[in-house]
C-alpha positions as CSV (number, residue, x, y, z in Angstrom):
1,M,5.2,41.5,-0.2
2,K,1.9,43.1,0.7
3,P,-0.2,41.7,3.6
4,V,-3.2,39.6,2.5
5,K,-6.4,40.3,4.4
6,N,-9.2,38.0,5.2
7,V,-7.6,34.9,4.0
8,L,-9.9,31.9,4.3
9,I,-7.6,29.2,5.3
10,G,-8.5,25.9,3.7
11,L,-11.0,27.4,1.1
12,V,-9.2,25.7,-1.7
13,C,-7.2,23.2,0.3
14,L,-9.8,21.1,1.9
15,A,-8.8,17.5,2.2
16,V,-10.8,14.8,0.5
17,I,-14.0,14.2,2.4
18,S,-16.9,11.8,2.1
19,I,-19.7,13.9,3.6
20,P,-20.4,17.7,3.3
21,V,-18.6,19.7,6.0
22,A,-17.8,23.4,6.4
23,A,-15.2,24.3,3.8
24,E,-13.7,27.3,5.5
25,V,-11.5,27.3,8.5
26,Q,-11.4,30.8,10.0
27,P,-7.9,32.4,10.0
28,T,-6.2,33.5,13.1
29,A,-7.0,37.1,14.3
30,A,-3.5,38.3,13.2
31,V,-4.0,37.0,9.7
32,A,-7.5,38.3,9.4
33,A,-6.4,41.7,10.6
34,G,-3.7,41.8,7.9
35,K,-0.9,41.8,10.4
36,V,0.8,38.6,9.1
37,E,2.2,38.1,5.7
38,I,1.6,34.8,4.0
39,T,5.1,33.6,3.3
40,S,7.0,30.4,3.5
41,A,7.8,31.2,7.1
42,T,4.1,31.2,7.8
43,F,3.7,27.8,6.3
44,K,5.7,25.7,8.7
45,D,6.1,22.8,6.2
46,V,7.5,25.0,3.4
47,P,11.1,25.7,4.1
48,S,12.8,28.6,2.3
49,N,14.8,26.2,0.2
50,H,11.8,24.2,-1.1
51,W,11.7,24.2,-4.9
52,A,8.2,25.7,-5.0
53,T,8.6,28.3,-2.3
54,D,8.3,31.2,-4.7
55,A,5.2,29.7,-6.3
56,I,3.5,28.9,-3.0
57,N,4.2,32.5,-1.8
58,Y,2.8,33.9,-5.0
59,V,-0.5,31.9,-4.9
60,A,-0.9,32.6,-1.2
61,E,-0.3,36.3,-1.6
62,K,-2.7,36.5,-4.5
63,G,-5.4,34.7,-2.6
64,Y,-5.5,31.8,-5.1
65,M,-4.6,29.1,-2.6
66,A,-4.4,29.1,1.2
67,G,-3.1,26.8,3.9
68,Y,-4.6,24.5,6.4
69,A,-5.2,25.2,10.1
70,G,-1.9,25.3,11.9
71,N,-0.2,27.3,9.2
72,V,0.7,24.3,7.0
73,F,0.4,24.1,3.2
74,R,1.0,20.4,2.7
75,P,3.0,20.8,-0.5
76,A,3.3,17.1,-1.1
77,G,-0.4,16.5,-0.8
78,T,-2.7,16.1,-3.8
79,I,-5.2,18.6,-5.0
80,T,-8.8,17.8,-5.7
81,R,-11.0,18.6,-8.7
82,A,-12.9,21.1,-6.6
83,E,-9.8,22.8,-5.3
84,F,-8.3,23.1,-8.8
85,T,-11.5,24.4,-10.2
86,V,-11.8,27.1,-7.6
87,V,-8.3,28.5,-8.4
88,I,-8.9,28.3,-12.1
89,V,-12.0,30.4,-11.7
90,R,-10.2,32.9,-9.5
91,I,-7.2,33.3,-11.9
92,S,-9.6,33.6,-14.9
93,G,-11.6,36.3,-13.2
94,L,-14.9,34.6,-14.2
95,K,-18.1,36.1,-13.0
96,A,-20.3,33.9,-10.9
97,A,-22.9,31.9,-12.9
98,K,-25.3,29.2,-12.4
99,S,-25.3,25.7,-14.0
100,A,-27.2,22.5,-13.3
101,M,-24.7,20.5,-15.2
102,F,-23.5,18.2,-12.4
103,S,-25.9,16.4,-10.0
104,D,-23.5,15.9,-7.0
105,I,-22.3,19.4,-6.2
106,S,-25.3,21.2,-4.9
107,R,-24.2,21.0,-1.2
108,H,-20.5,21.1,-1.9
109,W,-18.4,24.0,-0.5
110,A,-17.1,24.7,-4.1
111,S,-20.5,24.4,-5.8
112,G,-20.4,28.1,-6.8
113,A,-17.0,27.9,-8.5
114,I,-17.8,24.6,-10.2
115,Q,-21.1,26.0,-11.6
116,T,-19.2,29.0,-12.8
117,A,-16.6,26.9,-14.5
118,A,-19.3,24.7,-16.1
119,A,-21.2,27.8,-17.3
120,A,-17.9,29.0,-18.9
121,G,-17.2,25.7,-20.5
122,I,-14.1,25.0,-18.5
123,V,-15.6,21.7,-17.2
124,S,-18.4,19.7,-18.8
125,T,-20.4,16.5,-18.5
126,G,-18.7,15.4,-21.8
127,E,-15.5,15.0,-19.7
128,Y,-16.8,14.0,-16.3
129,G,-20.3,12.6,-16.8
130,V,-23.3,13.9,-14.8
131,E,-21.3,13.6,-11.5
132,F,-18.3,15.8,-11.1
133,H,-16.9,13.9,-8.0
134,P,-15.4,17.1,-6.7
135,N,-13.4,15.5,-3.9
136,Q,-11.5,13.2,-6.2
137,A,-7.8,14.0,-6.8
138,I,-7.5,15.6,-10.2
139,T,-5.3,14.0,-12.9
140,R,-2.8,15.9,-15.0
141,L,-4.9,15.3,-18.1
142,E,-7.9,16.9,-16.4
143,M,-5.6,19.8,-15.3
144,A,-4.5,20.3,-18.9
145,H,-8.1,20.5,-20.1
146,M,-9.0,23.2,-17.5
147,I,-5.8,25.2,-18.1
148,A,-6.3,25.2,-21.8
149,K,-9.9,26.2,-21.6
150,A,-9.2,28.9,-19.1
151,L,-6.4,30.3,-21.3
152,A,-8.8,30.2,-24.3
153,K,-11.0,32.8,-22.4
154,V,-8.3,35.2,-23.7
155,P,-9.2,35.7,-27.4
156,A,-5.6,35.4,-28.7
157,Y,-5.2,32.0,-27.0
158,A,-8.7,30.9,-28.3
159,T,-7.3,31.2,-31.8
160,Y,-4.4,28.9,-30.9
161,L,-6.6,26.3,-29.3
162,K,-8.8,26.2,-32.4
163,A,-5.7,25.8,-34.6
164,F,-4.5,22.9,-32.5
165,S,-7.3,20.8,-33.8
166,G,-4.9,20.2,-36.7
167,L,-2.4,18.4,-34.5
168,Y,-2.1,14.7,-33.9
169,N,-0.7,13.0,-30.9
170,A,2.9,12.5,-32.2
171,D,3.1,16.3,-32.7
172,L,3.6,16.4,-29.0
173,P,7.2,15.5,-28.1
174,L,6.0,13.4,-25.1
175,E,7.0,9.8,-24.6
176,D,3.4,8.7,-23.8
177,Y,1.9,10.3,-26.9
178,R,0.4,6.9,-28.0
179,E,-1.9,7.0,-24.9
180,M,-3.4,10.4,-25.9
181,K,-6.8,10.6,-27.5
182,K,-7.2,12.9,-30.5
183,A,-9.8,14.9,-28.6
184,D,-7.2,15.6,-25.8
185,V,-4.4,16.7,-28.1
186,P,-5.4,20.4,-28.5
187,Y,-5.7,20.9,-24.7
188,L,-2.4,19.1,-24.0
189,A,-0.8,21.2,-26.7
190,M,-2.0,24.4,-25.1
191,A,-0.9,23.4,-21.5
192,F,2.5,22.1,-22.7
193,G,3.2,24.8,-25.3
194,S,2.5,27.6,-22.9
195,R,4.8,25.9,-20.4
196,V,2.1,26.0,-17.7
197,M,2.6,22.2,-17.6
198,S,5.8,20.4,-18.4
199,G,6.8,16.8,-19.0
200,Y,8.8,14.7,-16.7
201,A,12.5,14.0,-17.0
202,D,11.8,10.9,-19.1
203,A,9.8,13.1,-21.5
204,S,6.4,11.6,-20.4
205,F,3.5,13.8,-19.6
206,G,1.9,11.4,-17.1
207,L,-1.7,11.7,-18.2
208,N,-3.2,9.9,-15.3
209,K,-0.8,11.0,-12.6
210,K,-1.8,13.3,-9.8
211,A,0.0,16.6,-9.1
212,T,1.1,17.7,-5.7
213,R,-0.2,20.9,-4.2
214,A,3.3,22.4,-4.7
215,E,3.2,21.4,-8.4
216,A,-0.3,22.9,-8.7
217,A,1.0,26.2,-7.1
218,A,3.7,26.3,-9.8
219,M,1.2,25.8,-12.5
220,F,-1.1,28.5,-11.2
221,Q,1.8,31.0,-10.9
222,T,2.7,30.3,-14.5
223,L,-0.9,30.4,-15.7
224,S,-1.4,33.8,-14.1
225,S,1.7,35.1,-15.9
226,V,0.8,33.5,-19.3
227,R,-2.6,35.1,-19.4
228,G,-1.0,38.6,-19.5
229,K,1.3,37.8,-22.4
230,K,0.7,37.2,-26.1
231,P,0.8,33.5,-27.2
232,E,3.4,34.5,-29.8
233,S,5.9,35.1,-27.0
234,Y,6.0,31.3,-26.4
235,Q,8.2,29.5,-28.9
236,Y,6.5,26.1,-28.2
237,L,3.1,27.6,-29.0
238,R,4.4,29.1,-32.2
239,E,5.9,25.8,-33.2
240,L,2.7,23.9,-32.5
241,K,0.5,26.4,-34.4
242,E,2.8,26.3,-37.4
243,V,2.8,22.5,-37.4
244,A,-1.0,22.4,-37.1
245,E,-1.4,24.8,-40.0
246,T,1.5,23.8,-42.3
247,G,2.9,20.5,-41.2
248,M,6.3,22.1,-40.4
249,N,7.8,24.2,-37.6
250,A,10.6,25.8,-39.8
251,V,9.6,29.5,-39.4
252,A,9.4,29.3,-35.7
253,V,12.9,27.9,-35.1
254,S,15.0,28.7,-38.2
255,K,15.6,30.9,-41.3
256,L,14.6,28.0,-43.6
257,I,11.9,29.0,-46.1
258,P,9.0,26.5,-46.5
259,Q,8.4,25.6,-50.2
260,V,5.1,23.8,-49.5
261,N,2.2,23.6,-47.1
262,I,2.0,19.9,-46.2
263,V,-1.4,20.4,-44.6
264,K,-3.2,22.5,-47.2
265,D,-1.5,21.8,-50.5
266,K,-1.9,18.8,-52.7
267,P,-0.7,15.7,-50.8
268,I,3.0,14.9,-51.3
269,V,3.1,11.3,-52.4
270,I,5.9,9.1,-53.8
271,E,5.0,5.9,-55.7
272,H,7.7,3.3,-55.7
273,A,7.7,-0.3,-56.7
274,N,8.1,-1.3,-53.1
275,F,5.9,1.3,-51.3
276,T,3.7,4.4,-51.4
277,A,5.0,7.2,-49.1
278,K,2.9,10.1,-48.1
279,L,4.7,13.0,-46.4
280,K,3.0,13.9,-43.1
281,R,5.4,16.3,-41.2
282,V,8.8,18.0,-41.5
283,Y,10.3,19.0,-38.2
284,V,13.3,21.3,-38.1
285,V,15.6,20.8,-35.1
286,P,18.6,23.3,-34.9
287,I,21.7,22.0,-33.2
288,K,23.7,25.2,-33.5
289,G,22.7,28.6,-32.1
290,E,20.5,29.5,-29.1
291,I,17.1,28.3,-30.4
292,R,16.1,24.9,-29.2
293,S,13.1,23.4,-30.8
294,M,10.5,21.6,-28.7
295,Y,11.2,18.6,-30.9
296,E,14.9,18.5,-29.9
297,R,14.0,16.2,-27.0
298,K,12.2,13.8,-29.2
299,Y,14.7,13.6,-32.1
300,I,18.1,14.1,-30.5
301,W,17.3,13.7,-26.8
302,D,19.9,15.6,-24.9
303,R,22.8,17.8,-26.2
304,A,24.7,17.2,-23.0
305,V,25.1,13.5,-23.7
306,Y,24.7,13.7,-27.5
307,P,27.6,12.1,-29.5
308,K,29.9,14.9,-30.4
309,G,30.2,13.7,-34.0
310,Y,26.6,14.5,-34.6
311,L,27.0,18.0,-33.4
312,N,30.2,18.8,-35.2
313,G,29.5,17.4,-38.6
314,G,29.2,20.7,-40.4
315,K,25.4,20.9,-40.2
316,K,23.3,23.5,-38.6
317,G,20.5,21.2,-37.8
318,Y,18.3,18.3,-38.8
319,S,15.3,18.3,-41.1
320,I,13.2,15.3,-40.0
321,A,10.5,13.9,-42.2
322,V,7.7,11.7,-41.0
323,A,5.8,9.8,-43.7
324,D,3.0,7.2,-43.8
325,V,4.4,4.4,-45.8
326,T,2.3,1.6,-47.2
327,F,4.3,-1.4,-48.3
328,K,3.6,-3.2,-51.6
329,K,5.9,-6.1,-50.7
330,S,6.9,-8.0,-47.5
331,G,10.6,-8.3,-46.6
332,Q,13.5,-6.6,-44.9
333,R,13.5,-2.9,-44.2
334,T,15.9,-2.4,-47.1
335,L,12.8,-2.4,-49.3
336,Y,12.5,1.3,-48.3
337,T,15.8,2.3,-46.5
338,Q,17.8,2.0,-49.8
339,S,15.3,4.3,-51.6
340,L,13.4,6.7,-49.4
341,Y,15.3,9.6,-47.8
342,M,15.8,13.3,-47.2
343,T,18.2,15.4,-49.2
344,P,20.7,16.5,-47.8
345,G,20.7,13.2,-46.0
346,S,22.0,12.3,-42.6
347,A,23.1,8.9,-41.5
348,F,21.6,9.0,-38.0
349,F,22.7,6.0,-35.8
350,Y,22.1,7.4,-32.3
351,Q,19.5,5.1,-30.6
352,T,18.4,7.1,-27.5
353,P,15.5,9.0,-29.2
354,Y,14.2,5.7,-30.6
355,E,14.5,4.0,-27.2
356,H,12.3,6.6,-25.6
357,F,9.8,7.3,-28.3
358,G,9.7,4.0,-30.3
359,F,9.5,5.6,-33.7
360,I,10.7,3.6,-36.8
361,F,13.8,5.0,-38.6
362,P,16.2,3.5,-41.1
363,Y,19.1,2.9,-38.7
364,M,17.3,1.5,-35.7
365,K,19.2,-1.5,-34.2
366,P,16.2,-3.8,-33.8
367,L,15.5,-5.7,-37.0
368,Y,12.4,-4.3,-38.7
369,E,10.6,-6.3,-41.3
370,V,8.0,-4.7,-43.6
371,E,4.6,-6.3,-44.3
372,K,2.7,-6.0,-47.5
373,G,-0.4,-3.9,-47.3
374,K,0.5,-2.5,-43.9
375,T,0.9,1.3,-43.4
376,V,3.4,2.5,-40.8
377,E,4.9,5.8,-39.8
378,I,8.5,6.2,-40.9
379,T,10.9,8.8,-39.6
380,L,13.8,10.0,-41.9
381,Y,16.6,12.2,-40.7
382,G,18.0,14.9,-43.1
383,A,20.2,17.8,-42.5
384,Y,20.5,21.5,-43.4
385,G,23.3,24.1,-43.3
386,T,25.8,21.6,-44.6
387,N,28.9,22.6,-46.5
388,D,27.8,21.3,-49.8
389,N,25.9,22.6,-52.8
390,F,22.4,21.9,-51.6
391,R,20.2,24.9,-50.9
392,L,17.0,22.9,-51.3
393,I,15.9,20.4,-48.8
394,A,13.8,17.6,-50.3
395,F,11.8,14.5,-49.6
396,N,12.6,12.0,-52.3
397,A,13.1,8.4,-53.4
398,N,15.4,6.7,-55.9
399,N,13.9,4.9,-58.9
400,A,10.4,6.1,-58.0
401,I,7.4,5.4,-60.3
402,S,6.1,8.9,-59.8
403,G,6.6,11.9,-57.5
404,G,10.2,11.0,-56.8
405,W,11.4,14.5,-55.7
406,H,9.7,17.1,-53.6
407,D,11.3,20.3,-52.5
408,V,10.0,21.2,-49.0
409,L,12.5,23.8,-47.6
410,L,14.9,26.3,-48.9
411,D,18.1,27.1,-47.1
412,P,18.9,30.8,-47.9
413,F,22.4,30.4,-46.5
414,G,23.3,27.3,-48.5
415,K,26.2,27.5,-51.0
């Protein structure tokens, strides 16, 4: 590891303050002279076995983040909007620029970086109002916005961010997707798809949660790496872009061949005496092979605890349709479950995905009654790679008035 000279300890690590103070704490003579490497041993509160040691070492060595006086990093502390902005500007290599966008930063230690970020469109009054509140702890949603906009300074990533306007909140396999605003979805997709930010163990994103300084260091390390790679190298980004542009993720995760473009072609609609069903998405989730779709967590949850019968049933994976269904009658769910399905079908009884994400599917245990005139999103499990005669995967309904069968995918390996 190379020594880092002239480290301004505390530049991006200033604790939350209520009045303007000097932002920079001068480093010790040894550090300033480049005689001391910034390592976990230097930060007395970051042991070598800390989960973020490598990331903290990385951001310190690069000069993205520094420690506090006394050679501490405070890995469990929160990070402010100002601190996060400073590092984003540094990683992005943005040239200093002036902006009068915010009224409360003129005397702040990070004013220069915040103005630069504002001039570059990474922060704006549309998100924060006329006051930036730089000493406020930043939320994970705000982090996602900054990360995505910073990545979009790389032209290839800008193309992806633009495409992500075609996504809706349920395209993100995150438990708290119903809390997401449409305007936030592209930025969350970029941050999550690039793996700069990940969900929690319960599959939630934690939009309003705060991140620790250790977590922020890990994000910055990943962001620095991602900027030097092509977006195509990230499977989740490929899946999200394909979904945004076609309504499916088939090409990104399988050898299945799309037969339609759900987004651009004529809408796929089934008229039935009991309902009108409009196909919205088809997600492909392999259960055999090395590829794991980003939608695996949402629709099968965890292979380690997944019922073995579902994995060993002769199928290669699931084809999962999501449709907006408007009911023409009120009654039991059998008004649609006995008619609307995917072919080849899959009798999916496993409840864990539903318990986490709350989507409606035919075999959910809670009694679901349909209501005349109401439109709801229905999830249907199909299969592919089965040992039968089906090569075509279809969205269809029995006894339909019109549009009863729609081929959506071709399995080139079917018999």
